[in-house]
N, C-alpha and C positions, 0 to 999 in steps of 0.2 A: 069380213065386212068392217069398214072403218067405224070405230066407236063414236057414238053420238053423245053430245052433252046438252041436247035440247032440254030446256027447262031447268038447267043447272045454273047456279050462281057461283062464280069462282073469283076469288081474290088473287091478284097477281101483284107482288111487290117488285119494285125495280122494273116496271113495265115500259118505261119510256124508250129504252134502247136495248140493243143486243138480244140476249136470250129471253129476257122478260117480254120484250116487244114481240118476238117470234112466238112465244107461248100465247100471248094475248091474241095475236092474229089467228093462230091455228085453232085455239079453243073457241074463239068467236065464230070462225068459219064452220065449226062443227056444232054450232047451235047454242053455246053457252052465253050467258050474260056475264061479262067480265067487269069486275071493279078493279081498275088499274091504278096503282099507286106509283108516283114518281116525284122527284124533287123539281122537275122542270115542267112548268105549265104548258109551254109550247109543244113539248112532246106529247103531253096528254091531249092537247087540242087536236093535233093531227091524228092521233090514235083513235080518238072518239069519232072523228069524221070518217076514218077508214073502216072502223070495226063496229061502231056503236057502243064501245065500252064507256062506262062511267068512270071519270077521272077524279082522283083525289090527290091534290098536290101536298106533299108532306116530306119533311126530312125525318126519316125513321131513326136517325141517330139520336134524336130528341125523344126520350122515352115517353114523356107526357104527350107529345104530338103523335107518337106511334099509337098509343092507347086511344087517343081521340079519333084518329083515322080509322082504326078498327071498329070503334063504336059507330062512326059515321057509315062505314061500309055495311054494318049490320050482319045478321045471320047469313052465312053462306054454306054451300055444300062442300066446297073444296078450297084449299089454300096452297099457293105456290110461293115459297119464300125464295125470291130471286134477286132481291136487292143486294148489291155487293160493290166493294171498292178495293183498291190496293194502294199501298204506299211502298215503293221499293226502297227497303232499308236492310242492311246487313245486321247481324247480331251485334257487331261492334258499334254500329252507327244508329241503332234503334233509338227513336225518340218517344217520349210519352205521347206527344201529339199524334205521331204515326200510329202508335199502338191504339190509342183511343179511337182514331178515325176508322181503322180497319176492324177492330174487334167490336166497336159500337154498331157498325152497320152489318157486318158479316155474321156476327154471332148474337149479340144482345138483341138487336132488332128482330131477328128471326125468332128468338125465344119469346119476346114480348108478343109478337103477332100470333105465334102459335098458342100462347096462353089464352089470349083473348078469343081467338077462333075456337079453341077447344072448350072453353067455358060456355060459349054460346051453343056449341053442338051438344054438350052434355045436358045443358038446361033444356034443350029441345028434344031430348030423348036419345041422343047418340047418333052414330053414323057420321060418315064424312071421310075425307082423305086429305093428307098433307104431303107435299113433295118439297124437299129442301134441295137447293142447288149447292153442291159442294165443289170439289175439284181434285184432280190427280195430285195437286200440290199438297194435299193432306196425306198422301201416301209416299211421295218421293221428295227428296230434298232438292230444291231449286235455289240458287243463290239470290240473295236480296228479297226473299219471300218469307222471312221468319214470322212476321205477324199474320200474313195471309195464310200460311200453312197452319199456324196455330188456330186461326179462326175456322178454317175448313175442317180440320181434324176434330176440333171441338164440336162443330155442328154435326158431324157424323156420329160422334159419341152421344150427343143429345138426341139424335134421331132414333137411336136404339132404345134410349130411356123412354122417349115419347111413345114409341111403339109398344113397349112393355106396359107403361102406365095407362095408355089410352085404348089399348086393345079391348079391354073389358067393356068399353063404351061403344065398341063397334067402329072406332076411328083407326084407319090405317095410316102409317107414317113411313115414308121411304125417302131416299135421296138419290140423286143422279150426280155422278162425279165426272164432269167433262174434261177432256184434254184441252189443249189450245183450241179455242173456238173463234172462228173468223168473223168477229165483229169488226166494225170499222177501225176501232182502236187497235185490235189485235192484228188486223191485216197490215197496218202500218208498222207495227212493232216487229212483225215477223217477215217483213218483205225482203230483208237481206238474206240471200242464200247461205252466207257464211254462218249466220245465226240459226236459220231455220233448218238447214241441212242435217246437222248432227241430231237435232230433235226429231225431224221427220223420219229419219232412218230407223228410229225406235218404234215406229208405228207399222205393224204388219200390213195394214190397208193402204199405206203409202200416202196418207193425207191427214190434215188436221180436220176437226169437226166444223161443220156449218151450223149456224143457229137453228136451222130446221131440223138437224139431226137430234139436237138436244130437246127441242120442243116436242118432237114426235115421241121421244122416250118419256117425257113428262106426261104427255097425254095418255100413253099406255098405262103408266102407273096410277094415274087418276081414275082410269076407267074400270068398269066391272070385269074386264078381261084379266085384271090383276087382283081379283077378289081375295086370293089366298096369299098375297104378297104383302108383308109388312116387316119393318125393321131391316130392310135390305138397302145396300148401297150398290147402285148400278153404274159401273163405269161406262161412259160414252166416249171411248178413247181409241177406237180403231185397233184394239189389242195391246195398247201400251203397257198396261199393268199386268196383262195376262201371260206375256211371253218374255 
């Protein structure tokens, strides 16, 4: 039976597009009230119309703004840290601006949101679930992804620490590590068969992920069906890392 989130309040960061939007749509369809965070008000407006989600427009790279947004969101049952960005730079060409942009959103913002969420849960007596969105880039080396890989590997390490420290409060923390996921931007970036072919052949299932694949995995980890799962990194990668 499909897990229900009726009566649950779930915060989803990076909810305006891609995986975050798919998570908001799926969790809302299963009964959750989603508090959706995005930098783009227009995305939040359409998301609210389509799902009933409450939108908070915020740039999570701004630590003070991230804290204020989490305060505005209030106590929630679950948190999905989905906000992410990338700046394609090699080790030799890495800039401080690129580093700050990628690490600020992909890692620091997730840590800040987790801290605020967990403080609220502990004060309320514990319980709750967190899912962090990472990437196979934290496990394999891809050119021009040095900061992105560092941010995602860092978030996976933090996920294990979070699970260790928050478990005594009944808070579960896991991550999903998607392969190339066919958002609008990714579809354009991987449309050239000469680029996608060598990558595709490394996937036993013979395809890249759809946003719905990732959202379904997030929902599973948030649900009581995963009550004994914490500190885990779940690849959503068609077998890329496994074989």
